N, C-alpha and C positions, 0 to 999 in steps of 0.2 A: 593473502590480501589481509582477511579481512577473519576472525575467532570463529563467526557462528553461522555465516552464512557462505553460498559459496554462489560465485557468480551466475551459473547456470542453472540457480534456480529461478531468476527474474529474467528467463529468458521467453517470448512470445510463443504462447502455446499457438501458436497457428503456423508459424514458418519458422520457431529457434532463433530468428534475430533478436540483439540484444543492445539496445542503445542504455539501460541503464543508465542511471549517472552512479560514478563510484562516491563521491562526495557524498548521496545521498546516503549508499547503502553503508557509505561511515558512519552515518548520525543511527540509521538503524539499527549496526553491530552493538554503537551505545547503547541505546534504547534496549535492545535484546540483554544487556548483558543488566541492565537495570532491573527491567522485569525478570529478570532470575528462572526463565523457564522460557523452552520452546516455541520458537513463532515459525509458522510454516506457512510461507507465500504461496497463496493460490493464482495471484495474480502480480505480475510487476510489469515490465514491460509489454505494449501490446505493439504489433504495427499497425498503423490506422485503419486496413482491410479487416482484420481481426477486432479492432474498438467495435469497429461501426455493427461489424454483426452481432457482439454482444454488449454492447452498452448502448445505453439514449443519447451519447453524448456525439458521436457519430465520429467522423475523419481525424479526427480532434483532440481529443477528450484527454482528462488527466494522466491518462496512461498511455499516452502516445509522447510522453515525454521526456518520460524516462525518471519521472524523479515523483511518481506513484506506488504504491505497493499493494495490496489485500494480506490480511492475514488471516487464517482460520484460527478463532476465538471463539469462544460462546461462554453465556454465565459469569461467575463470579473472577474468571480471566479478562473477560471486557470489560469488567469495573475499572480492574486495576490498571490494565493498557489505557484505556481512559483518561487515567488521571495522570498517568506517564508523558501521553501525546499532548495534556495541556500543557505540561510541564517543559518540553521539546520544543512550544511554540511551534507544533506543525499547523500550516497554513489551511487547510480540509481535511477535517473527518467525518465518514462516511460509517454510518451503524448498520448492519444486519442482523440483529438476533432473536430470528423467528425463521420457523422451519429449521432445514438439514444442513443449509449454505450459509451457514451464523460465518458470519466476518465483520473486520474492522478494515477500512480503505482509509490510508492515512498518505499526503503529498503535498508537498514545501513550494505550489505553483505561488507564484504574484500575482496580483491581479486580481480582477475575473470579482469583486467584489468580497472576496479574502481578506481577516480569516476566517470561516464559517464552516459550518458541521451539517449535516444531515443525515436523515433516515431513507432507509429504502424499501 
């Protein structure tokens, strides 16, 4: 279906349910091609219960929509990925580049005061 990703990479880590948007993953696949390096999915779809347990966004955060992903990325790669994220017009970009759990959050959710960028 996609060149760089498998659907199971986006399943909820809690219950294995997977409501990730296929069109969203197609955009991510194109992003990965342009990036030219592997992108490791650290979080894709999250069921509401799991999202409530791991995120301050509660039962209905971005990951529960199937339109959000976190990629494990650090240092120079984060800089390059952020540049591409702007070009691809992701509506939500979150950056965590401290500690051992470095990642970039990307989503395509409309409304909610979007587009926006934040740090964790």
